[in-house]
PQR file with spaces between the fields and no chain letter, atoms N, CA, C, O and H, PARSE charges and radii, in Angstrom:
ATOM       1  N    MET     1     176.487  167.863 -109.924 -0.4000 1.5000
ATOM       2  CA   MET     1     176.755  168.001 -111.416 -0.0000 2.0000
ATOM       3  C    MET     1     176.290  169.105 -112.483  0.5500 1.7000
ATOM       4  O    MET     1     175.358  169.909 -112.471 -0.5500 1.4000
ATOM       5  N    LEU     2     177.261  168.841 -113.369 -0.4000 1.5000
ATOM       6  CA   LEU     2     177.730  170.135 -114.211 -0.0000 2.0000
ATOM       7  C    LEU     2     177.352  170.131 -115.415  0.5500 1.7000
ATOM       8  O    LEU     2     177.347  169.076 -116.050 -0.5500 1.4000
ATOM       9  H    LEU     2     178.018  168.188 -113.379  0.4000 1.0000
ATOM      10  N    ASP     3     176.935  171.391 -116.005 -0.4000 1.5000
ATOM      11  CA   ASP     3     176.082  171.856 -116.738 -0.0000 2.0000
ATOM      12  C    ASP     3     177.411  172.452 -117.832  0.5500 1.7000
ATOM      13  O    ASP     3     178.414  173.149 -117.681 -0.5500 1.4000
ATOM      14  H    ASP     3     176.939  172.248 -115.489  0.4000 1.0000
ATOM      15  N    VAL     4     176.711  171.684 -119.043 -0.4000 1.5000
ATOM      16  CA   VAL     4     177.974  172.482 -120.314 -0.0000 2.0000
ATOM      17  C    VAL     4     177.331  173.548 -120.848  0.5500 1.7000
ATOM      18  O    VAL     4     176.236  173.288 -121.347 -0.5500 1.4000
ATOM      19  H    VAL     4     175.896  171.118 -119.166  0.4000 1.0000
ATOM      20  N    ILE     5     177.836  175.104 -120.901 -0.4000 1.5000
ATOM      21  CA   ILE     5     176.837  176.310 -121.347 -0.0000 2.0000
ATOM      22  C    ILE     5     177.579  176.841 -122.326  0.5500 1.7000
ATOM      23  O    ILE     5     178.495  177.568 -121.942 -0.5500 1.4000
ATOM      24  H    ILE     5     178.726  175.315 -120.495  0.4000 1.0000
ATOM      25  N    PRO     6     177.410  176.642 -123.845 -0.5600 1.5000
ATOM      26  CA   PRO     6     177.857  177.184 -124.860  0.2800 2.0000
ATOM      27  C    PRO     6     178.028  178.658 -124.861  0.5500 1.7000
ATOM      28  O    PRO     6     177.211  179.478 -124.442 -0.5500 1.4000
ATOM      29  N    ILE     7     179.340  178.926 -125.450 -0.4000 1.5000
ATOM      30  CA   ILE     7     179.254  180.620 -125.083 -0.0000 2.0000
ATOM      31  C    ILE     7     179.462  181.125 -126.555  0.5500 1.7000
ATOM      32  O    ILE     7     180.387  180.778 -127.289 -0.5500 1.4000
ATOM      33  H    ILE     7     180.004  178.260 -125.790  0.4000 1.0000
ATOM      34  N    GLU     8     178.561  181.908 -126.832 -0.4000 1.5000
ATOM      35  CA   GLU     8     178.575  182.484 -128.549 -0.0000 2.0000
ATOM      36  C    GLU     8     179.001  183.330 -128.400  0.5500 1.7000
ATOM      37  O    GLU     8     178.730  184.067 -127.451 -0.5500 1.4000
ATOM      38  H    GLU     8     177.810  182.191 -126.235  0.4000 1.0000
ATOM      39  N    LYS     9     180.189  183.668 -129.644 -0.4000 1.5000
ATOM      40  CA   LYS     9     180.826  184.551 -130.125 -0.0000 2.0000
ATOM      41  C    LYS     9     181.361  184.618 -131.769  0.5500 1.7000
ATOM      42  O    LYS     9     181.596  183.773 -132.633 -0.5500 1.4000
ATOM      43  H    LYS     9     180.409  183.070 -130.414  0.4000 1.0000
ATOM      44  N    PRO    10     181.427  186.458 -131.666 -0.5600 1.5000
ATOM      45  CA   PRO    10     181.791  186.371 -132.856  0.2800 2.0000
ATOM      46  C    PRO    10     183.406  185.658 -133.660  0.5500 1.7000
ATOM      47  O    PRO    10     184.468  185.704 -133.039 -0.5500 1.4000
ATOM      48  N    GLU    11     183.313  185.069 -135.020 -0.4000 1.5000
ATOM      49  CA   GLU    11     184.197  184.623 -135.373 -0.0000 2.0000
ATOM      50  C    GLU    11     185.042  185.339 -135.059  0.5500 1.7000
ATOM      51  O    GLU    11     184.838  186.546 -134.926 -0.5500 1.4000
ATOM      52  H    GLU    11     182.450  185.031 -135.524  0.4000 1.0000
ATOM      53  N    GLY    12     186.725  184.529 -134.770 -0.4000 1.5000
ATOM      54  CA   GLY    12     187.666  185.110 -134.343 -0.0000 2.0000
ATOM      55  C    GLY    12     187.741  185.922 -133.150  0.5500 1.7000
ATOM      56  O    GLY    12     188.680  186.687 -132.925 -0.5500 1.4000
ATOM      57  H    GLY    12     186.890  183.548 -134.878  0.4000 1.0000
ATOM      58  N    VAL    13     186.706  185.747 -132.352 -0.4000 1.5000
ATOM      59  CA   VAL    13     186.801  186.445 -130.924 -0.0000 2.0000
ATOM      60  C    VAL    13     187.731  185.511 -129.974  0.5500 1.7000
ATOM      61  O    VAL    13     187.513  184.310 -130.130 -0.5500 1.4000
ATOM      62  H    VAL    13     185.944  185.126 -132.535  0.4000 1.0000
ATOM      63  N    GLU    14     188.593  185.797 -129.148 -0.4000 1.5000
ATOM      64  CA   GLU    14     188.675  185.290 -128.224 -0.0000 2.0000
ATOM      65  C    GLU    14     188.339  185.182 -126.918  0.5500 1.7000
ATOM      66  O    GLU    14     188.084  186.190 -126.259 -0.5500 1.4000
ATOM      67  H    GLU    14     188.770  186.773 -129.021  0.4000 1.0000
ATOM      68  N    CYS    15     188.300  183.905 -126.378 -0.4000 1.5000
ATOM      69  CA   CYS    15     186.732  184.416 -124.944 -0.0000 2.0000
ATOM      70  C    CYS    15     187.962  183.451 -123.787  0.5500 1.7000
ATOM      71  O    CYS    15     188.473  182.333 -123.861 -0.5500 1.4000
ATOM      72  H    CYS    15     188.508  183.087 -126.914  0.4000 1.0000
ATOM      73  N    ILE    16     188.042  184.564 -122.804 -0.4000 1.5000
ATOM      74  CA   ILE    16     188.695  184.072 -121.369 -0.0000 2.0000
ATOM      75  C    ILE    16     187.621  184.012 -120.107  0.5500 1.7000
ATOM      76  O    ILE    16     187.124  185.021 -119.607 -0.5500 1.4000
ATOM      77  H    ILE    16     187.627  185.472 -122.744  0.4000 1.0000
ATOM      78  N    ILE    17     187.400  182.913 -119.760 -0.4000 1.5000
ATOM      79  CA   ILE    17     186.331  182.646 -118.768 -0.0000 2.0000
ATOM      80  C    ILE    17     187.348  182.184 -117.695  0.5500 1.7000
ATOM      81  O    ILE    17     188.234  181.343 -117.850 -0.5500 1.4000
ATOM      82  H    ILE    17     187.803  182.093 -120.166  0.4000 1.0000
ATOM      83  N    GLY    18     186.933  183.186 -116.113 -0.4000 1.5000
ATOM      84  CA   GLY    18     187.898  183.031 -115.154 -0.0000 2.0000
ATOM      85  C    GLY    18     186.768  183.467 -114.015  0.5500 1.7000
ATOM      86  O    GLY    18     185.632  183.863 -114.277 -0.5500 1.4000
ATOM      87  H    GLY    18     186.214  183.869 -115.987  0.4000 1.0000
ATOM      88  N    GLN    19     187.381  183.292 -112.599 -0.4000 1.5000
ATOM      89  CA   GLN    19     186.571  183.588 -111.553 -0.0000 2.0000
ATOM      90  C    GLN    19     187.390  184.454 -110.704  0.5500 1.7000
ATOM      91  O    GLN    19     188.590  184.293 -110.926 -0.5500 1.4000
ATOM      92  H    GLN    19     188.304  182.970 -112.386  0.4000 1.0000
ATOM      93  N    GLY    20     187.133  185.295 -109.830 -0.4000 1.5000
ATOM      94  CA   GLY    20     187.543  186.069 -109.326 -0.0000 2.0000
ATOM      95  C    GLY    20     186.990  186.607 -107.314  0.5500 1.7000
ATOM      96  O    GLY    20     185.848  186.301 -106.972 -0.5500 1.4000
ATOM      97  H    GLY    20     186.158  185.426 -109.650  0.4000 1.0000
ATOM      98  N    ASN    21     187.635  187.119 -106.591 -0.4000 1.5000
ATOM      99  CA   ASN    21     187.163  187.213 -105.248 -0.0000 2.0000
ATOM     100  C    ASN    21     186.476  188.271 -105.472  0.5500 1.7000
ATOM     101  O    ASN    21     187.147  188.990 -106.212 -0.5500 1.4000
ATOM     102  H    ASN    21     188.563  187.367 -106.868  0.4000 1.0000
ATOM     103  N    PHE    22     185.271  188.854 -105.168 -0.4000 1.5000
ATOM     104  CA   PHE    22     184.355  189.883 -105.387 -0.0000 2.0000
ATOM     105  C    PHE    22     185.263  191.059 -104.884  0.5500 1.7000
ATOM     106  O    PHE    22     186.037  191.203 -103.937 -0.5500 1.4000
ATOM     107  H    PHE    22     184.725  188.269 -104.567  0.4000 1.0000
ATOM     108  N    SER    23     184.751  191.987 -106.130 -0.4000 1.5000
ATOM     109  CA   SER    23     185.199  193.600 -105.739 -0.0000 2.0000
ATOM     110  C    SER    23     184.442  194.059 -106.851  0.5500 1.7000
ATOM     111  O    SER    23     184.253  193.426 -107.890 -0.5500 1.4000
ATOM     112  H    SER    23     184.123  191.870 -106.899  0.4000 1.0000
ATOM     113  N    ILE    24     183.879  195.573 -106.487 -0.4000 1.5000
ATOM     114  CA   ILE    24     182.979  196.122 -107.360 -0.0000 2.0000
ATOM     115  C    ILE    24     184.245  197.021 -108.344  0.5500 1.7000
ATOM     116  O    ILE    24     183.886  197.940 -109.080 -0.5500 1.4000
ATOM     117  H    ILE    24     184.032  196.087 -105.643  0.4000 1.0000
ATOM     118  N    PHE    25     185.374  196.709 -108.257 -0.4000 1.5000
ATOM     119  CA   PHE    25     186.085  197.443 -108.846 -0.0000 2.0000
ATOM     120  C    PHE    25     186.929  196.191 -110.155  0.5500 1.7000
ATOM     121  O    PHE    25     187.560  196.427 -111.185 -0.5500 1.4000
ATOM     122  H    PHE    25     185.665  195.962 -107.659  0.4000 1.0000
ATOM     123  N    THR    26     186.577  194.994 -109.532 -0.4000 1.5000
ATOM     124  CA   THR    26     187.485  193.781 -110.439 -0.0000 2.0000
ATOM     125  C    THR    26     186.949  194.153 -112.186  0.5500 1.7000
ATOM     126  O    THR    26     187.980  194.316 -112.838 -0.5500 1.4000
ATOM     127  H    THR    26     186.064  194.803 -108.695  0.4000 1.0000
ATOM     128  N    VAL    27     185.843  194.306 -112.984 -0.4000 1.5000
ATOM     129  CA   VAL    27     185.604  194.649 -114.127 -0.0000 2.0000
ATOM     130  C    VAL    27     186.762  196.113 -114.535  0.5500 1.7000
ATOM     131  O    VAL    27     187.718  196.011 -115.302 -0.5500 1.4000
ATOM     132  H    VAL    27     185.005  194.174 -112.455  0.4000 1.0000
ATOM     133  N    ASP    28     186.445  197.123 -113.960 -0.4000 1.5000
ATOM     134  CA   ASP    28     186.998  198.387 -113.859 -0.0000 2.0000
ATOM     135  C    ASP    28     188.949  198.032 -114.024  0.5500 1.7000
ATOM     136  O    ASP    28     189.749  198.520 -114.823 -0.5500 1.4000
ATOM     137  H    ASP    28     185.667  197.207 -113.336  0.4000 1.0000
ATOM     138  N    ASP    29     189.166  197.030 -112.934 -0.4000 1.5000
ATOM     139  CA   ASP    29     190.245  197.119 -113.288 -0.0000 2.0000
ATOM     140  C    ASP    29     190.834  196.149 -114.602  0.5500 1.7000
ATOM     141  O    ASP    29     191.469  196.721 -115.489 -0.5500 1.4000
ATOM     142  H    ASP    29     188.517  196.633 -112.286  0.4000 1.0000
ATOM     143  N    LEU    30     190.710  195.379 -114.645 -0.4000 1.5000
ATOM     144  CA   LEU    30     190.343  194.063 -115.765 -0.0000 2.0000
ATOM     145  C    LEU    30     190.520  195.517 -117.152  0.5500 1.7000
ATOM     146  O    LEU    30     191.520  195.601 -117.865 -0.5500 1.4000
ATOM     147  H    LEU    30     190.194  194.915 -113.925  0.4000 1.0000
ATOM     148  N    ALA    31     189.726  196.166 -117.210 -0.4000 1.5000
ATOM     149  CA   ALA    31     189.168  197.363 -118.332 -0.0000 2.0000
ATOM     150  C    ALA    31     190.586  197.806 -118.677  0.5500 1.7000
ATOM     151  O    ALA    31     191.346  197.603 -119.624 -0.5500 1.4000
ATOM     152  H    ALA    31     188.913  196.098 -116.631  0.4000 1.0000
ATOM     153  N    LEU    32     190.642  198.510 -117.501 -0.4000 1.5000
ATOM     154  CA   LEU    32     191.966  199.596 -117.289 -0.0000 2.0000
ATOM     155  C    LEU    32     193.271  199.191 -117.615  0.5500 1.7000
ATOM     156  O    LEU    32     194.153  199.934 -118.046 -0.5500 1.4000
ATOM     157  H    LEU    32     190.025  198.675 -116.732  0.4000 1.0000
ATOM     158  N    THR    33     193.405  197.458 -117.298 -0.4000 1.5000
ATOM     159  CA   THR    33     194.639  197.169 -117.466 -0.0000 2.0000
ATOM     160  C    THR    33     194.914  196.833 -119.121  0.5500 1.7000
ATOM     161  O    THR    33     195.916  196.898 -119.834 -0.5500 1.4000
ATOM     162  H    THR    33     192.688  196.855 -116.948  0.4000 1.0000
ATOM     163  N    LEU    34     193.201  196.358 -119.399 -0.4000 1.5000
ATOM     164  CA   LEU    34     193.677  196.158 -120.776 -0.0000 2.0000
ATOM     165  C    LEU    34     194.050  197.007 -121.958  0.5500 1.7000
ATOM     166  O    LEU    34     194.731  196.670 -122.926 -0.5500 1.4000
ATOM     167  H    LEU    34     192.387  196.305 -118.820  0.4000 1.0000
ATOM     168  N    LYS    35     193.463  198.216 -121.700 -0.4000 1.5000
ATOM     169  CA   LYS    35     193.389  199.088 -122.074 -0.0000 2.0000
ATOM     170  C    LYS    35     194.995  199.901 -122.198  0.5500 1.7000
ATOM     171  O    LYS    35     195.455  200.424 -123.213 -0.5500 1.4000
ATOM     172  H    LYS    35     192.910  198.490 -120.913  0.4000 1.0000
ATOM     173  N    THR    36     195.569  199.820 -120.987 -0.4000 1.5000
ATOM     174  CA   THR    36     196.779  200.387 -121.079 -0.0000 2.0000
ATOM     175  C    THR    36     198.083  199.393 -121.213  0.5500 1.7000
ATOM     176  O    THR    36     199.239  199.786 -121.057 -0.5500 1.4000
ATOM     177  H    THR    36     195.195  199.395 -120.163  0.4000 1.0000
ATOM     178  N    THR    37     197.756  198.205 -121.488 -0.4000 1.5000
ATOM     179  CA   THR    37     198.544  196.877 -121.495 -0.0000 2.0000
ATOM     180  C    THR    37     198.503  196.488 -123.465  0.5500 1.7000
ATOM     181  O    THR    37     199.475  195.996 -124.037 -0.5500 1.4000
ATOM     182  H    THR    37     196.817  197.885 -121.615  0.4000 1.0000
ATOM     183  N    VAL    38     197.350  196.804 -124.094 -0.4000 1.5000
ATOM     184  CA   VAL    38     197.764  196.143 -125.023 -0.0000 2.0000
ATOM     185  C    VAL    38     196.882  197.505 -126.380  0.5500 1.7000
ATOM     186  O    VAL    38     195.708  197.509 -126.753 -0.5500 1.4000
ATOM     187  H    VAL    38     196.560  197.204 -123.629  0.4000 1.0000
ATOM     188  N    PRO    39     197.723  198.218 -126.681 -0.5600 1.5000
ATOM     189  CA   PRO    39     197.316  199.250 -128.055  0.2800 2.0000
ATOM     190  C    PRO    39     196.609  198.823 -128.685  0.5500 1.7000
ATOM     191  O    PRO    39     196.812  197.676 -129.083 -0.5500 1.4000
ATOM     192  N    GLY    40     195.437  199.528 -129.086 -0.4000 1.5000
ATOM     193  CA   GLY    40     194.081  199.128 -129.961 -0.0000 2.0000
ATOM     194  C    GLY    40     193.333  198.058 -129.602  0.5500 1.7000
ATOM     195  O    GLY    40     192.325  197.878 -130.286 -0.5500 1.4000
ATOM     196  H    GLY    40     195.272  200.460 -128.763  0.4000 1.0000
ATOM     197  N    ILE    41     193.500  197.458 -128.907 -0.4000 1.5000
ATOM     198  CA   ILE    41     192.290  196.330 -128.292 -0.0000 2.0000
ATOM     199  C    ILE    41     190.945  196.242 -128.385  0.5500 1.7000
ATOM     200  O    ILE    41     190.137  196.629 -127.541 -0.5500 1.4000
ATOM     201  H    ILE    41     194.319  197.604 -128.351  0.4000 1.0000
ATOM     202  N    GLU    42     190.825  195.972 -128.930 -0.4000 1.5000
ATOM     203  CA   GLU    42     189.007  195.715 -128.546 -0.0000 2.0000
ATOM     204  C    GLU    42     188.543  194.724 -127.714  0.5500 1.7000
ATOM     205  O    GLU    42     188.981  193.573 -127.742 -0.5500 1.4000
ATOM     206  H    GLU    42     191.481  195.658 -129.616  0.4000 1.0000
ATOM     207  N    PHE    43     187.297  195.282 -126.648 -0.4000 1.5000
ATOM     208  CA   PHE    43     187.431  193.959 -125.802 -0.0000 2.0000
ATOM     209  C    PHE    43     185.773  194.442 -125.262  0.5500 1.7000
ATOM     210  O    PHE    43     185.197  195.492 -125.546 -0.5500 1.4000
ATOM     211  H    PHE    43     186.942  196.216 -126.625  0.4000 1.0000
ATOM     212  N    GLY    44     185.156  193.067 -124.233 -0.4000 1.5000
ATOM     213  CA   GLY    44     184.136  193.583 -123.805 -0.0000 2.0000
ATOM     214  C    GLY    44     184.241  192.396 -122.222  0.5500 1.7000
ATOM     215  O    GLY    44     184.439  191.185 -122.321 -0.5500 1.4000
ATOM     216  H    GLY    44     185.624  192.214 -124.003  0.4000 1.0000
ATOM     217  N    ILE    45     184.074  193.050 -121.051 -0.4000 1.5000
ATOM     218  CA   ILE    45     184.344  192.387 -119.922 -0.0000 2.0000
ATOM     219  C    ILE    45     182.697  192.241 -119.377  0.5500 1.7000
ATOM     220  O    ILE    45     181.724  192.915 -119.719 -0.5500 1.4000
ATOM     221  H    ILE    45     183.913  194.033 -120.971  0.4000 1.0000
ATOM     222  N    ALA    46     182.772  191.230 -118.515 -0.4000 1.5000
ATOM     223  CA   ALA    46     181.237  190.650 -117.694 -0.0000 2.0000
ATOM     224  C    ALA    46     181.834  190.213 -116.489  0.5500 1.7000
ATOM     225  O    ALA    46     182.987  189.800 -116.364 -0.5500 1.4000
ATOM     226  H    ALA    46     183.561  190.683 -118.237  0.4000 1.0000
ATOM     227  N    MET    47     180.761  190.362 -115.397 -0.4000 1.5000
ATOM     228  CA   MET    47     181.108  189.540 -114.153 -0.0000 2.0000
ATOM     229  C    MET    47     179.561  189.439 -113.261  0.5500 1.7000
ATOM     230  O    MET    47     179.052  190.371 -112.638 -0.5500 1.4000
ATOM     231  H    MET    47     179.825  190.698 -115.499  0.4000 1.0000
ATOM     232  N    ASN    48     179.054  188.169 -113.391 -0.4000 1.5000
ATOM     233  CA   ASN    48     178.178  188.369 -111.917 -0.0000 2.0000
ATOM     234  C    ASN    48     178.671  188.712 -111.017  0.5500 1.7000
ATOM     235  O    ASN    48     179.874  188.767 -110.763 -0.5500 1.4000
ATOM     236  H    ASN    48     179.468  187.412 -113.897  0.4000 1.0000
ATOM     237  N    GLU    49     177.527  189.075 -110.225 -0.4000 1.5000
ATOM     238  CA   GLU    49     177.844  189.568 -108.808 -0.0000 2.0000
ATOM     239  C    GLU    49     176.553  188.861 -108.293  0.5500 1.7000
ATOM     240  O    GLU    49     175.461  188.932 -108.856 -0.5500 1.4000
ATOM     241  H    GLU    49     176.549  189.031 -110.431  0.4000 1.0000
ATOM     242  N    ALA    50     176.962  187.805 -106.549 -0.4000 1.5000
ATOM     243  CA   ALA    50     175.409  187.339 -106.189 -0.0000 2.0000
ATOM     244  C    ALA    50     174.732  188.536 -105.688  0.5500 1.7000
ATOM     245  O    ALA    50     173.711  188.812 -106.318 -0.5500 1.4000
ATOM     246  H    ALA    50     177.849  187.747 -106.092  0.4000 1.0000
ATOM     247  N    LYS    51     175.031  189.323 -104.717 -0.4000 1.5000
ATOM     248  CA   LYS    51     174.746  190.446 -103.867 -0.0000 2.0000
ATOM     249  C    LYS    51     174.708  191.884 -104.240  0.5500 1.7000
ATOM     250  O    LYS    51     175.822  192.370 -104.046 -0.5500 1.4000
ATOM     251  H    LYS    51     175.860  189.100 -104.205  0.4000 1.0000
ATOM     252  N    PRO    52     173.972  192.640 -104.640 -0.5600 1.5000
ATOM     253  CA   PRO    52     172.921  192.075 -105.574  0.2800 2.0000
ATOM     254  C    PRO    52     173.022  191.560 -106.954  0.5500 1.7000
ATOM     255  O    PRO    52     173.986  191.632 -107.715 -0.5500 1.4000
ATOM     256  N    LYS    53     172.008  191.094 -107.123 -0.4000 1.5000
ATOM     257  CA   LYS    53     172.485  189.930 -108.046 -0.0000 2.0000
ATOM     258  C    LYS    53     172.221  190.970 -109.166  0.5500 1.7000
ATOM     259  O    LYS    53     171.035  191.264 -109.317 -0.5500 1.4000
ATOM     260  H    LYS    53     171.224  191.035 -106.504  0.4000 1.0000
ATOM     261  N    LEU    54     173.090  191.555 -109.948 -0.4000 1.5000
ATOM     262  CA   LEU    54     173.427  192.108 -111.391 -0.0000 2.0000
ATOM     263  C    LEU    54     174.639  191.480 -112.197  0.5500 1.7000
ATOM     264  O    LEU    54     175.171  190.393 -111.974 -0.5500 1.4000
ATOM     265  H    LEU    54     174.053  191.315 -109.826  0.4000 1.0000
ATOM     266  N    THR    55     174.907  192.246 -113.018 -0.4000 1.5000
ATOM     267  CA   THR    55     175.747  191.965 -114.680 -0.0000 2.0000
ATOM     268  C    THR    55     176.563  193.249 -114.588  0.5500 1.7000
ATOM     269  O    THR    55     175.973  194.326 -114.678 -0.5500 1.4000
ATOM     270  H    THR    55     174.475  193.130 -113.200  0.4000 1.0000
ATOM     271  N    ARG    56     178.303  193.190 -114.360 -0.4000 1.5000
ATOM     272  CA   ARG    56     178.548  194.334 -114.538 -0.0000 2.0000
ATOM     273  C    ARG    56     179.295  193.981 -115.891  0.5500 1.7000
ATOM     274  O    ARG    56     179.774  192.868 -116.104 -0.5500 1.4000
ATOM     275  H    ARG    56     178.782  192.315 -114.287  0.4000 1.0000
ATOM     276  N    VAL    57     179.352  195.169 -116.893 -0.4000 1.5000
ATOM     277  CA   VAL    57     179.762  194.820 -118.242 -0.0000 2.0000
ATOM     278  C    VAL    57     180.574  196.315 -118.174  0.5500 1.7000
ATOM     279  O    VAL    57     180.221  197.365 -117.636 -0.5500 1.4000
ATOM     280  H    VAL    57     178.963  196.073 -116.720  0.4000 1.0000
ATOM     281  N    GLU    58     182.173  195.884 -119.166 -0.4000 1.5000
ATOM     282  CA   GLU    58     182.502  197.022 -119.420 -0.0000 2.0000
ATOM     283  C    GLU    58     183.682  196.877 -120.851  0.5500 1.7000
ATOM     284  O    GLU    58     184.433  195.903 -120.797 -0.5500 1.4000
ATOM     285  H    GLU    58     182.460  195.032 -119.603  0.4000 1.0000
ATOM     286  N    GLY    59     183.791  197.614 -121.802 -0.4000 1.5000
ATOM     287  CA   GLY    59     184.628  197.483 -122.646 -0.0000 2.0000
ATOM     288  C    GLY    59     184.628  198.859 -123.261  0.5500 1.7000
ATOM     289  O    GLY    59     184.478  199.938 -122.689 -0.5500 1.4000
ATOM     290  H    GLY    59     183.180  198.405 -121.845  0.4000 1.0000
ATOM     291  N    ASN    60     184.849  198.579 -124.697 -0.4000 1.5000
ATOM     292  CA   ASN    60     184.922  199.560 -125.715 -0.0000 2.0000
ATOM     293  C    ASN    60     184.610  199.046 -127.139  0.5500 1.7000
ATOM     294  O    ASN    60     185.239  199.517 -128.086 -0.5500 1.4000
ATOM     295  H    ASN    60     184.971  197.702 -125.162  0.4000 1.0000
ATOM     296  N    ASN    61     183.418  197.852 -127.379 -0.4000 1.5000
ATOM     297  CA   ASN    61     183.056  197.479 -128.056 -0.0000 2.0000
ATOM     298  C    ASN    61     181.741  197.138 -127.914  0.5500 1.7000
ATOM     299  O    ASN    61     181.596  196.145 -127.201 -0.5500 1.4000
ATOM     300  H    ASN    61     182.907  197.470 -126.609  0.4000 1.0000
ATOM     301  N    GLU    62     180.429  197.753 -128.470 -0.4000 1.5000
ATOM     302  CA   GLU    62     179.575  197.197 -127.808 -0.0000 2.0000
ATOM     303  C    GLU    62     179.118  195.300 -128.238  0.5500 1.7000
ATOM     304  O    GLU    62     178.614  194.380 -127.594 -0.5500 1.4000
ATOM     305  H    GLU    62     180.546  198.559 -129.049  0.4000 1.0000
ATOM     306  N    GLU    63     179.525  195.428 -129.347 -0.4000 1.5000
ATOM     307  CA   GLU    63     179.114  193.730 -130.127 -0.0000 2.0000
ATOM     308  C    GLU    63     179.764  192.660 -128.663  0.5500 1.7000
ATOM     309  O    GLU    63     179.095  191.820 -128.063 -0.5500 1.4000
ATOM     310  H    GLU    63     179.935  196.175 -129.871  0.4000 1.0000
ATOM     311  N    LEU    64     181.273  193.044 -128.377 -0.4000 1.5000
ATOM     312  CA   LEU    64     182.169  192.573 -127.511 -0.0000 2.0000
ATOM     313  C    LEU    64     181.603  192.723 -126.062  0.5500 1.7000
ATOM     314  O    LEU    64     182.026  191.945 -125.207 -0.5500 1.4000
ATOM     315  H    LEU    64     181.816  193.727 -128.864  0.4000 1.0000
ATOM     316  N    LYS    65     180.869  193.473 -125.795 -0.4000 1.5000
ATOM     317  CA   LYS    65     180.357  193.660 -124.243 -0.0000 2.0000
ATOM     318  C    LYS    65     178.816  193.221 -124.501  0.5500 1.7000
ATOM     319  O    LYS    65     178.568  192.418 -123.602 -0.5500 1.4000
ATOM     320  H    LYS    65     180.525  194.106 -126.489  0.4000 1.0000
ATOM     321  N    THR    66     177.777  193.366 -125.239 -0.4000 1.5000
ATOM     322  CA   THR    66     176.874  192.342 -125.637 -0.0000 2.0000
ATOM     323  C    THR    66     176.846  190.953 -125.380  0.5500 1.7000
ATOM     324  O    THR    66     175.911  190.356 -124.846 -0.5500 1.4000
ATOM     325  H    THR    66     177.978  194.019 -125.970  0.4000 1.0000
ATOM     326  N    SER    67     178.361  190.251 -125.950 -0.4000 1.5000
ATOM     327  CA   SER    67     178.746  189.138 -126.247 -0.0000 2.0000
ATOM     328  C    SER    67     179.215  188.343 -124.761  0.5500 1.7000
ATOM     329  O    SER    67     179.364  187.143 -124.528 -0.5500 1.4000
ATOM     330  H    SER    67     179.121  190.737 -126.383  0.4000 1.0000
ATOM     331  N    ALA    68     179.380  189.581 -123.858 -0.4000 1.5000
ATOM     332  CA   ALA    68     180.390  189.457 -122.825 -0.0000 2.0000
ATOM     333  C    ALA    68     178.928  188.995 -121.625  0.5500 1.7000
ATOM     334  O    ALA    68     178.648  188.072 -120.861 -0.5500 1.4000
ATOM     335  H    ALA    68     179.260  190.555 -124.047  0.4000 1.0000
ATOM     336  N    ALA    69     178.295  190.364 -122.111 -0.4000 1.5000
ATOM     337  CA   ALA    69     176.892  189.921 -121.222 -0.0000 2.0000
ATOM     338  C    ALA    69     176.402  188.525 -121.318  0.5500 1.7000
ATOM     339  O    ALA    69     176.582  187.619 -120.504 -0.5500 1.4000
ATOM     340  H    ALA    69     178.522  191.114 -122.732  0.4000 1.0000
ATOM     341  N    GLN    70     175.693  188.490 -122.547 -0.4000 1.5000
ATOM     342  CA   GLN    70     175.277  187.142 -122.467 -0.0000 2.0000
ATOM     343  C    GLN    70     175.544  185.635 -122.104  0.5500 1.7000
ATOM     344  O    GLN    70     174.827  184.652 -121.922 -0.5500 1.4000
ATOM     345  H    GLN    70     175.546  189.226 -123.208  0.4000 1.0000
ATOM     346  N    ALA    71     177.191  185.945 -122.076 -0.4000 1.5000
ATOM     347  CA   ALA    71     177.850  184.686 -121.547 -0.0000 2.0000
ATOM     348  C    ALA    71     177.429  184.616 -119.775  0.5500 1.7000
ATOM     349  O    ALA    71     176.818  183.797 -119.088 -0.5500 1.4000
ATOM     350  H    ALA    71     177.774  186.744 -122.225  0.4000 1.0000
ATOM     351  N    CYS    72     178.024  185.761 -119.533 -0.4000 1.5000
ATOM     352  CA   CYS    72     177.867  185.505 -118.103 -0.0000 2.0000
ATOM     353  C    CYS    72     176.280  185.308 -117.426  0.5500 1.7000
ATOM     354  O    CYS    72     176.114  184.672 -116.385 -0.5500 1.4000
ATOM     355  H    CYS    72     178.520  186.427 -120.091  0.4000 1.0000
ATOM     356  N    LEU    73     175.168  185.941 -118.172 -0.4000 1.5000
ATOM     357  CA   LEU    73     173.843  185.436 -117.979 -0.0000 2.0000
ATOM     358  C    LEU    73     173.676  183.904 -118.196  0.5500 1.7000
ATOM     359  O    LEU    73     173.203  183.296 -117.236 -0.5500 1.4000
ATOM     360  H    LEU    73     175.302  186.457 -119.017  0.4000 1.0000
ATOM     361  N    SER    74     174.004  183.153 -119.360 -0.4000 1.5000
ATOM     362  CA   SER    74     173.972  181.804 -119.214 -0.0000 2.0000
ATOM     363  C    SER    74     174.366  180.963 -118.522  0.5500 1.7000
ATOM     364  O    SER    74     173.806  179.894 -118.278 -0.5500 1.4000
ATOM     365  H    SER    74     174.388  183.647 -120.140  0.4000 1.0000
ATOM     366  N    ILE    75     175.897  181.545 -117.921 -0.4000 1.5000
ATOM     367  CA   ILE    75     176.595  180.841 -116.973 -0.0000 2.0000
ATOM     368  C    ILE    75     175.880  180.861 -115.433  0.5500 1.7000
ATOM     369  O    ILE    75     175.849  179.912 -114.649 -0.5500 1.4000
ATOM     370  H    ILE    75     176.352  182.413 -118.120  0.4000 1.0000
ATOM     371  N    GLY    76     175.461  181.863 -115.281 -0.4000 1.5000
ATOM     372  CA   GLY    76     174.589  182.384 -114.090 -0.0000 2.0000
ATOM     373  C    GLY    76     175.208  182.147 -113.023  0.5500 1.7000
ATOM     374  O    GLY    76     174.617  181.563 -112.115 -0.5500 1.4000
ATOM     375  H    GLY    76     175.486  182.633 -115.918  0.4000 1.0000
ATOM     376  N    ALA    77     176.261  182.459 -112.912 -0.4000 1.5000
ATOM     377  CA   ALA    77     177.648  182.087 -111.621 -0.0000 2.0000
ATOM     378  C    ALA    77     177.328  183.712 -110.932  0.5500 1.7000
ATOM     379  O    ALA    77     176.954  184.713 -111.543 -0.5500 1.4000
ATOM     380  H    ALA    77     176.741  182.933 -113.650  0.4000 1.0000
ATOM     381  N    GLY    78     177.584  183.575 -109.636 -0.4000 1.5000
ATOM     382  CA   GLY    78     177.122  184.585 -109.061 -0.0000 2.0000
ATOM     383  C    GLY    78     176.721  184.752 -107.564  0.5500 1.7000
ATOM     384  O    GLY    78     176.277  185.827 -107.160 -0.5500 1.4000
ATOM     385  H    GLY    78     177.888  182.762 -109.140  0.4000 1.0000
């Protein structure tokens, strides 16, 4: 059974949802890539982990980091 999870985000904000193989560096790697390839970007990234159950969050904008973390917690994958 699939559930539709609404993603709340500030107006005008783009949202990308993806999946990757586990690495504790995934969030840091994505953040570094965004910072170095898109000058002036503001972003928040979050990723759920299965063991231990936690949500990693990175970014340079607190509102976007909070939004990304809340979306991950709502989805609950990991």
